N, C-alpha and C positions, 0 to 999 in steps of 0.2 A: 539882182539879173537870173535868169532863169534859165537852166541847163539840161544836161542828159538825162536821161533814164536808162535802165542798164537790160538787154535784152536776158534772159535767163542764161545760165550757166550751162551751153551743151558742150558735148564731147569730153567731158570733166576729167576721166582718165587720160585724156591726152594732154589737157594744161600741166596734171600731176606730170606726167614725166617728162614734158619742155621744161618746167621752171625746175625739178627737182636738184637741178646740175647750180641754178642759180641760191638753191637754198642751203646747200653746200655749201657753197663759194663763200661763203661771208668768213673771215677772220676777223681777228681783233686787232682794231689799229691803236697805233698810239696817240693818245689826246695831241693836239698841236700847241705848240709855245702859248702860253699868255703872251697877247701884244699890246690890248689897246688899255689904258687906265680905265677904270669904272666914272671915274671924271667927266671922259668925253664924253659916254653913252648916255649919261644921265645932263650933266649942262651942256653939252656938246652939240652941234648941229646932228642932231634926231630927228629922221624921217616917219620913222615908225617904231612904235614900242608897240608889240604885240602882247598879249596876256591868255595864258592858255590853262584850263582848268575844266576839268571831268566831273562828272559822277556828284553835282553838284545839288543835285532834286531834290534832299531831307534837310533841308536847314531846319535849324531851330526856330520855331517861330517870335522865341526872345531875341536871334537876331544871332545870324551866326557868325563865329568868329573870322571865318575864312571869307566870306561876304563881305565884312566890315573892312577887312584888311584890304581887298582885291579894291573895293571901293576908294577907299583913301590914297592908296598906290597909284590908281589912275587917276583921280583927281589931280594929284598932285605932277605927274607926268607934264612935261613942257614938248616932249614932243609933235609933230607937224600932224600926225593923224594917229590916233590912239582907238586898236581894237581889241577887245574881248573877243574869244571865239570859246564856248562852252561844247565842249565835248562829248556830248551826249550824256545818254541818263537824267535829262533836266527834268524829272519831275518820278517820285519813287511812290508806289511800288509799279501803277499799271498806267503809265500817262497823263493824260486829262481825260478823264471820263465825260461822259456827256452829261447836260445840266439837270437831271434826273436822278442821277448817281450818288447815294450816300457818301462818296469817296473824293467829289467833286469840291466842294467847300477846301478843305485840304490840299489838293494838290493846286487851285488857284491861288493858295498862299504860299505854295513853293515856289512856282512859276514866278509870281509876281515878287518873290525876295529876287531872285535874278534880273529881273526886268530893272528892280530899282540900282543896279550897278548902272545901267545908263544914263536911268534921272537924274541918280546922283551927283554920277561923274560928267556928264555929254562926251563919254566914249561911245565907242559903233560898239554896237553887241550882236556876234551871229551866235545863233543854238544850231549844233551839228546833231540828228538824232543820233539816237542809242537804243538799245536792246528793249529796257524797260519804257521806253518813249512809244513803243509797237504795242503797247499792251499784254503782255509777256501768258500767255498759258489760254488766250482766246482768240476767238478769229476774228475780230474788227480792227485786228492791227491796222491792216492798211488804212482804214476811218477812223483809227487813232492820231496815228501819225501827221494826217491831213489837219485833225479837228485842232493837234495841238500849234500847227504851223498856223493853222489859220486867228488861232487866241495870240501868237506874237506877235504877227505881221500887225494884226486892228488895235494891238497894245501903242503903236507909233505908226513911225511910215515905214514903206518897205523898202528898204537898199536895192530890190532890183529897179526902182524907178527913178533913183539917182547917187548921188556921193552926200546926202545929208551927215552928218557926224552921229545924227541925235538918230539913226535908224535902230533897229532893232528888228530881226527876220532870223525864220529857219529854214537852212540851206543843206544839201536840195531843198529844194520844196517841191509840193503837190504830191508829195510821195513818191518821188523818185528819185534814184540810186546816184543820179550825180553824174561826170563831176558837175561842181558849180565852181563858175571863176570869179573871183574880185581880187582884181589889181587895186594895190593900195600904194597910195604915192607914187614918189618914185622908184621903191628898191625893191617892195615885195609881193609875191604872186600867192594867194591863197587859191585852192583847189581842193574844194570840200566834198567828200564822199558817205552815201548815208548805205552803211557797211550790213545795217540791220537788216537792208531788204535783201540783202543777197543770202542770208541766214534764215529768212522766215516761213515758217513752212504752212502760215496759214495764206488765204486769198489774197492775193497783192497782184497790182495791174502796172502795168508802164505807159499805157495810153496817154496820147497827149506828150510824152515825153521825149525830148530831141533826141535819143537813142533808144531802145528797145532789144540790146543783144549785149550778151557779156564781150563780145568781142569789139561791139560798138565803142563801149563803156571803156576797155582797157586800149585801143584805139585813140579816143580823144583825152583819155589820163596823157596818153602819148605826148600827143600835140599841146598837150596844155603844157607841159611841163617843158619840152622844150619851144613852142612862141612864147616863153617868159623872156626873151633874150638877156638882158644883163640883170633882171629882176632876180630875188632870190625867190623859189618855190618852196612854200610851205603846205604839202599834204594835211589835212586834218580831217578825221574818222573816228569815230568810237573804238574799236576792236583794234588792236596791235598785231601787229605779223612776228614780232618776239617780243617777249615778257619773261621776268621772273619771278610775276606774281602766280596765283593762286588758277586762273584759266591757263596762264603757259603752263602751270603743273612740272617745275624742277620738280627730281624727287629729291626727298631732303632725304639722304641715308642719317644725317648725323643727328637728327629727331624722329624718332622711331615712331610717333602720334602723327608725326605730318608725313611722315612717308607713309604710312596705312589710307589717309585720307589721299593724297594724292595718287596713290595706283588705285582709290577705290573709284572716285571721278575717273581714270583712264578706262574701268572695264565699263562705268556707266555712260561713257562718250556722249557728253554734256554737247548739243550743239554752240554751246558759249564758251567752249573752252577747243582748245587748241586740237585737243585729240576728236571734235566732233567733226563728219564726214564733209559738211558742208563748209564748214572754217577750213579745213584741209586745204578745200579747193580755193577759197575767195584767199587766202596767204598764198598758196602756192602761185595765183593770178596776178594778185597786187606785187610779189616777189619778180615775174616775169618781165613788170613793166621795172621796177627798179633799178633791177640790176644794171639795164642798159640804159635807163635815163634816173639816174636817180636826183629828186630834189633834195633841194636841201637838208629837208626836217620832214619824217611823217609824225606827225602830234596826234596820239591817239589817248585816251582814259582806261577803261574798264574792268581793270587791275587797279586796287584801291591803296596804292600809294603812290611815290614818284619814282622814276626813274629816267636815264640817261644811258644809249648804249649808242656805242657809236664802234664799227665796224668795216673795212677795208670794203670798197667798191658798193656802198649802200647810202641811202638816208642817214640822220641824225636822227635816231629811234630816240622819242621824246614820250613817255608815258603818264599823266599828269591826272590820275585819276584820283585826289586826297581831297577833293573841291566841297566835301561835309565834314566838318570837324569832328574827329576823331571816328568816322565808317570809313573804317583800314580792315585792310584785310593784311597778311604776312607778305613778303617780298626778298627775294633771296638773289645775289649773284649769279648774272651767266656769261660766258664767252662775253669780252667786249664791251659788259658793265663798267659807265667810268662813273656812277654815283646809283645807291637805291636807298628809299626812306622810308620807315614806319611810321610816316607824321601828316597831318597836314599841312594843304597848300597849293602851289599853285606856281607855273612857270612865267617867266617871262623874258623877251627875246629884245633886242633893242636894236633896229637896223640905221646905220651912222649916215647921215647924207652924203659920206665921201664913199668909202668901201667897207668898214667895220662893223662886225655883228659879235652881241654881247649876251650870252646864256646864264640867267639866274634862277636859280630855286628856290624860290621860296617855302619857308614853312613857317607857319602860323600857331599861338600859342593859345591858350586862354582867354587871354586879355587882348587878341585881335592883335598882338604883337609881329609882325614879319619881319626874317632876317634871313640873311643869304646861308642855305645849307651846302652850297656848290656855285662854282660860275665857270664859265667857260669861254673864252676870246678868240676869233676869227678874225686876219687882215681883210 
């Protein structure tokens, strides 16, 4: 389904000022007591199983262990609805070049490896754009993301035209920043954003997108969350708003070398880091929505590791950016961290047919064997 594009961020200073209190207000939240046995979420009445995997865009041509494990697990799930969400950076390093580019063949191999999860498992597959999908450092980013989306859509059918579980698609579509809404089963609403659209410095457009300003996008995001009714809302994007990874840049005073690197990144003000001006505005804008209308979870990639962060009056923050085997960066605990892992893998959310939800952080070894590194359950 096709959904809004974004207006540019006007009145950025005002947005930051209005949202500063929301950013500061998040305090660590005690994890809820476990209440649902794993057997119920696997063998019981499971409505939706949602797999979250980011930064999977450089798989080994010989077969990436993470994708192999994910395919095996998605195939074995007995849920009525199985959905795999790739959380951006689907093709390293420059997205999908045009047909005359010498890097085209490698890029096609990398996206085809992820599309094979759909063909091998039968699960529905959705790709969210990431910064590398926008051909970073070049002026054709908006064209590149549309080209990648067209390739993915034409690799199968188009989820915007129906509910065929064999579909693969990029959402938001057509270079629009979203939100795009996909209701899955009876229990889940996915709300998908292209956060790189907000950060892109090169030419970009919102022509033909349902929303064309930041205020419209944020307003639609609120309406999509509130309008979900009894469904649990999972917002999916590439860029996190909290993170203990290198883009979040916690200062690691215990490690002088990492501290120097972190301070250097702060001084450089990379737009892909929290210190970048555009990133600060985007974080504040999203937090302004989440502070008053928190979804169940905000799932992202970008930082190459696995993190679960839980704070009062906020979504469950899931950073699942370890989708390429051993393509990892350091990660540190921050306030609210429940799990942080410098390991390859993905995350799984099981939504039971009655009321329960189970999260599993699945880490993968070189033999493509997956195991639970962390679990959490909600009634």
